[in-house]
LUMFI-86630 format. One record per atom (N, C-alpha, C): residue in three letters; x, y, z. Coordinates in steps of 0.2 Angstrom, whole numbers, plus 2048, in hexadecimal, padded with zeros to 3 digits. Layout:
// residues N
ALAXYZ
...
// end
This chain:
// residues 153
METCDAF18C1C
METCDEF1CC20
METCDBF20C24
THRCDBF20C2B
THRCD5F22C30
THRCD9F2AC31
ASPCD5F30C34
ASPCD6F34C35
ASPCDCF36C3C
LYSCDBF30C3F
LYSCDFF2FC46
LYSCE8F30C41
THRCE7F2BC3D
THRCEEF27C39
THRCF1F2DC37
LYSCECF31C32
LYSCEDF37C2D
LYSCF0F3DC34
GLYCEDF3DC37
GLYCEFF43C3F
GLYCF8F41C42
SERCF8F3BC44
SERCFDF38C45
SERD03F38C41
GLYD02F37C39
GLYD07F38C35
GLYD09F3FC33
CYSD05F43C33
CYSD06F4BC33
CYSD0AF4DC3A
ASPD09F4CC3E
ASPD0CF4DC46
ASPD12F4BC44
LEUD12F42C42
LEUD1AF40C41
LEUD1EF44C3D
PHED1BF47C37
PHED1EF4AC32
PHED20F52C36
GLUD1CF56C38
GLUD1CF5BC3C
GLUD23F5BC40
GLND23F56C46
GLND29F57C4A
GLND2DF55C46
ALAD2FF51C41
ALAD35F50C3D
ALAD38F56C3C
THRD32F5BC38
THRD33F60C36
THRD35F66C3B
LYSD33F65C41
LYSD37F6AC46
LYSD3DF68C48
ASND3EF61C49
ASND46F5FC49
ASND4AF62C45
TYRD48F62C3F
TYRD4DF62C3A
TYRD4FF69C3A
GLUD4AF6DC3A
GLUD4BF75C3D
GLUD4FF78C41
GLND4EF75C45
GLND53F75C4C
GLND5AF73C4A
ALAD5AF6DC48
ALAD61F6CC47
ALAD65F70C41
LEUD60F73C3C
LEUD63F79C38
LEUD64F7DC39
GLND61F80C40
GLND62F87C45
GLND68F85C49
ALAD69F7EC4B
ALAD6FF7FC50
ALAD75F80C49
GLYD76F7BC43
GLYD79F7CC3E
GLYD7CF83C3D
LEUD77F87C3D
LEUD78F8DC39
LEUD7BF92C40
LYSD79F90C47
LYSD7DF93C4C
LYSD85F92C4D
LEUD86F8BC4C
LEUD8CF88C4A
LEUD91F8BC46
HISD8EF8DC40
HISD93F91C3B
HISD92F98C3D
GLND8DF9CC40
GLND8FFA1C42
GLND93FA3C46
ASPD93F9FC4C
ASPD97F9EC50
ASPDA0F9DC4F
ALADA0F98C49
ALADA7F97C45
ALADAAF9BC42
ALADA5F9EC3F
ALADA8FA5C3B
ALADABFABC3F
LYSDA6FACC45
LYSDA8FB2C4A
LYSDB1FAFC4C
CYSDB0FA9C4F
CYSDB8FA5C51
CYSDBFFA6C4E
TRPDBBFA6C45
TRPDBFFA8C41
TRPDC2FADC41
METDBCFB2C41
METDBEFBAC40
METDC1FBCC46
ASPDC2FB9C4E
ASPDC5FBAC53
ASPDCCFB9C51
LEUDCCFB2C4D
LEUDD3FB0C4D
LEUDD8FB4C4A
VALDD3FB6C43
VALDD9FBBC3E
VALDDAFC3C41
SERDD6FC4C47
SERDD5FCDC4A
SERDDAFCDC4F
ASNDDBFC7C54
ASNDDEFC8C58
ASNDE4FC6C57
GLYDE6FC2C52
GLYDEFFC1C50
GLYDF0FBCC55
GLYDF6FBFC58
GLYDFBFB7C5C
GLYE00FB4C57
SERE03FB0C5C
SERE09FAEC57
SERE08FA7C55
ALAE0BFA4C4F
ALAE09FA0C4E
ALAE0AF99C50
GLNE0FF99C54
GLNE10F93C59
GLNE0BF92C5D
GLYE08F98C61
GLYE02F97C66
GLYDFCF95C64
TRPDF9F98C5C
TRPDF6F95C5A
TRPDF5F8CC59
SERDFBF8CC56
SERDFCF87C53
SERDFAF7FC58
ALADFEF82C5F
ALADFFF7EC66
ALADF6F7EC68
ARGDF2F84C67
ARGDEBF84C6A
ARGDE6F7EC65
PHEDE8F7FC5E
PHEDE5F7BC5A
PHEDE7F74C5A
THRDEDF73C5E
THRDF0F6BC5C
THRDECF69C63
GLNDECF6CC69
GLNDE9F6AC6F
GLNDE1F69C6E
ALADDEF6EC6B
ALADD5F6DC6A
ALADD7F67C66
ALADD7F65C5F
ALADD8F5FC5B
ALADD9F5AC5F
THRDDFF5BC63
THRDE0F53C66
THRDDCF53C6C
GLUDD8F56C6D
GLUDD2F57C74
GLUDCBF54C70
SERDC9F57C69
SERDC5F54C65
SERDC5F4DC63
LEUDCAF4BC61
LEUDCAF44C60
LEUDC6F3FC63
ALADC6F3FC69
ALADC2F3AC6E
ALADBDF3CC6D
ALADBAF42C6C
ALADB1F44C6B
ALADB0F42C63
ALADB4F42C5F
ALADB3F41C59
ALADB1F38C57
GLNDB6F36C5D
GLNDB3F2DC5B
GLNDAFF2DC5D
LYSDAEF30C64
LYSDA6F2BC65
LYSDA0F30C61
ARGDA0F36C5F
ARGD9BF36C5A
ARGD9AF31C56
ILEDA0F30C51
ILEDA1F2BC4C
ILED9EF23C4D
GLUDA0F22C53
GLUD9DF1CC57
GLUD94F1CC57
GLUD92F22C5A
GLUD8CF22C5A
GLUD88F23C54
ASND8BF26C4F
ASND87F26C49
ASND88F20C44
LEUD8EF1CC46
LEUD8CF13C42
LEUD89F10C46
LYSD87F11C4D
LYSD81F0EC50
LYSD7AF10C4E
LEUD7AF16C4C
LEUD74F18C49
LEUD73F16C42
VALD78F16C3F
VALD76F11C38
VALD75F09C39
GLUD79F06C3D
GLUD77EFEC3E
GLUD6FEFEC3E
HISD6DF04C46
HISD66F03C47
HISD61F03C43
SERD62F0AC3E
SERD5FF0CC39
SERD5EF07C32
SERD64F03C32
SERD64EFCC2D
SERD60EF8C2E
ARGD5FEF6C35
ARGD5DEF1C37
ARGD56EF2C37
ALAD52EF9C38
ALAD4CEFAC3A
ALAD49EFAC32
SERD4DEFCC2D
SERD4BEFBC25
SERD4BEF6C22
LEUD4EEF0C25
LEUD4DEE9C25
LEUD48EE6C26
ASPD44EE9C2C
ASPD41EE7C31
ASPD39EE9C2B
LEUD39EF0C29
LEUD35EF2C25
LEUD34EEEC1E
LEUD39EEEC1B
LEUD39EE9C15
LEUD37EE2C16
GLND37EE1C1B
GLND35ED9C1D
GLND2CED9C1E
LYSD2AEE0C21
LYSD23EE1C23
LYSD1FEE2C1B
ALAD24EE7C18
ALAD22EE6C10
ALAD21EE2C0C
VALD26EDCC0C
VALD25ED5C0A
VALD1EED2C0C
ASPD1EED4C12
ASPD18ED0C15
ASPD12ED2C14
VALD11ED7C12
VALD0AEDAC10
VALD08ED7C09
THRD0FED4C04
THRD0BED1BFF
THRD09ECABFF
GLND0AEC7C05
GLND08EC3C05
GLND03EC0C08
ALACFFEC6C0A
ALACF8EC5C0D
ALACF2EC1C0B
ASPCF0EBFC0E
ASPCEAEBAC0A
ASPCE4EBFC08
THRCE1EC3C0C
THRCDCEC9C0A
THRCDEECFC0B
ALACDAED4C06
ALACDBEDBC05
ALACD9EDBC0C
SERCD5EDCC13
SERCD5EDEC18
SERCDCEDBC1B
ALACDEED6C1A
ALACE5ED5C1E
ALACECED9C1A
GLYCEDED8C15
GLYCF2EE0C11
GLYCF0EE6C14
GLNCEBEE7C13
GLNCE9EEEC16
GLNCEBEF0C1E
SERCEBEEAC21
SERCECEECC29
SERCF4EEBC28
LYSCF8EE7C24
LYSCFEEE5C24
LYSD01EECC22
METD00EEFC1C
METD01EF5C19
METD00EFBC1E
GLNCFCEFBC22
GLNCFBEFFC28
GLND02F00C2D
GLUD02EF8C2D
GLUD08EF8C33
GLUD0FEF8C31
VALD10EF8C2C
VALD15EFAC25
VALD17F03C26
TRPD10F05C26
TRPD10F0CC25
TRPD11F11C2F
GLUD0FF0DC31
GLUD11F0EC39
GLUD18F0DC3B
ALAD1AF07C39
ALAD1FF06C3B
ALAD27F0BC37
SERD23F0EC30
SERD29F12C2D
SERD27F19C31
LEUD23F1AC33
LEUD23F22C37
LEUD26F21C3D
SERD25F1BC3F
SERD29F1BC45
SERD31F1AC44
ALAD31F17C41
ALAD3AF18C3F
ALAD3BF1EC3C
LEUD38F23C38
LEUD3BF28C38
LEUD3BF2CC3C
ARGD37F2DC42
ARGD35F32C47
ARGD3CF30C4B
THRD3DF29C4C
THRD43F27C4F
THRD48F28C4D
ASND4BF27C45
ASND4FF29C42
ASND52F32C43
THRD4BF35C42
THRD4CF3CC41
THRD4EF3EC49
ALAD4CF3BC50
ALAD4EF3EC56
ALAD54F3BC56
ALAD57F35C54
ALAD5FF33C55
ALAD64F38C52
ILED61F3AC4B
ILED64F3DC48
ILED66F45C4C
THRD60F47C4C
THRD61F4DC51
THRD64F4EC55
GLND62F49C59
GLND68F48C60
GLND71F49C5F
ALAD70F43C59
ALAD77F43C58
ALAD7BF49C53
ASND78F4DC51
ASND79F53C4E
ASND7BF59C54
SERD75F59C59
SERD77F5EC5F
SERD7DF5CC63
ARGD7DF56C63
ARGD85F55C68
ARGD8AF56C64
LEUD8AF55C5D
LEUD8FF56C59
LEUD90F5FC5A
LEUD8BF62C59
LEUD8BF6AC5A
LEUD8EF6DC60
ASPD8CF68C65
ASPD8FF6BC6B
ASPD95F67C6C
SERD99F63C67
SERDA0F61C69
SERDA3F68C66
TRPDA1F68C60
TRPDA4F70C5E
TRPDA4F77C60
METD9DF77C64
METD9DF7DC68
METDA2F7DC6E
GLNDA4F79C70
GLNDA9F77C75
GLNDB0F77C72
PHEDB1F76C6D
PHEDB8F77C68
PHEDB8F7DC68
ILEDB4F82C65
ILEDB5F89C65
ILEDBAF8CC69
PRODB6F8DC6F
PRODBBF91C73
PRODC1F8EC77
LYSDC3F88C74
LYSDCAF86C76
LYSDCDF88C71
VALDCCF89C6D
VALDD1F8CC66
VALDD1F92C67
ASNDCDF97C68
ASNDCCF9FC69
ASNDCBF9FC71
PRODD2F9CC76
PRODCFFA0C7D
PRODD0FA9C7E
ALADD0FACC79
ALADCEFB5C7B
ALADC7FB4C7A
LYSDC4FB1C75
LYSDBCFB1C74
LYSDB9FADC7B
ALADBEFA9C7E
ALADB9FA4C84
ALADBAFA9C88
ALADC0FADC8B
ALADC1FB1C8F
ALADBAFB8C8F
ARGDBBFB8C8B
ARGDB4FBEC89
ARGDAEFBBC8B
ALADABFB6C89
ALADA5FB3C8B
ALADA6FB0C93
SERDAAFB0C96
SERDAAFADC9D
SERDA9FB4CA1
ALADAAFB8C9F
ALADABFC1CA2
ALADA5FC3CA2
// end
C-alpha cells in the first residue's frame, strides 16, 4: 500500500468522523430544543383543547415530510445495497486473478471502491439526518406558538 493510498484512506476516515460528529451535535441540539419546548409547554399551561388542536395540526403537516424522508431513506438503502453487491462481485473477482500482481491490483480496486462507498454512504446519511433534524426543528415552533413568537421578536 502506498503512502498516497494510506493518506487518502486516513482523509476519508477523518471526513467520516467529522460528519458523524456534526450529525451527533445536531442531534444533541434537537434534544435540547425539544426539552426546552416541553418545559415551555408545561410552564405556559393553556387549554387542553388548544394544545390538542395544535398538536393535531402539526402532526398532519408533518406527515407529508415524514413520508418524503421515508422515501429518501428507502432510496438510500437501495443504493447502498447495489453498491454492496458491486463490492462483493469485485471481491469475488480478486480470487480469480491469474497472478499475484493482478490479485493485488484487484484488491486495491476493492479497497478504493469500499472507501468510496463509505464516503458516499456517510455523506448521504449525514444529509438525510440533517434534513430530518430540519423537519423536526420546523415542527417545534408549530407546537409551541409562544416560543415561536418570542424567537421572532
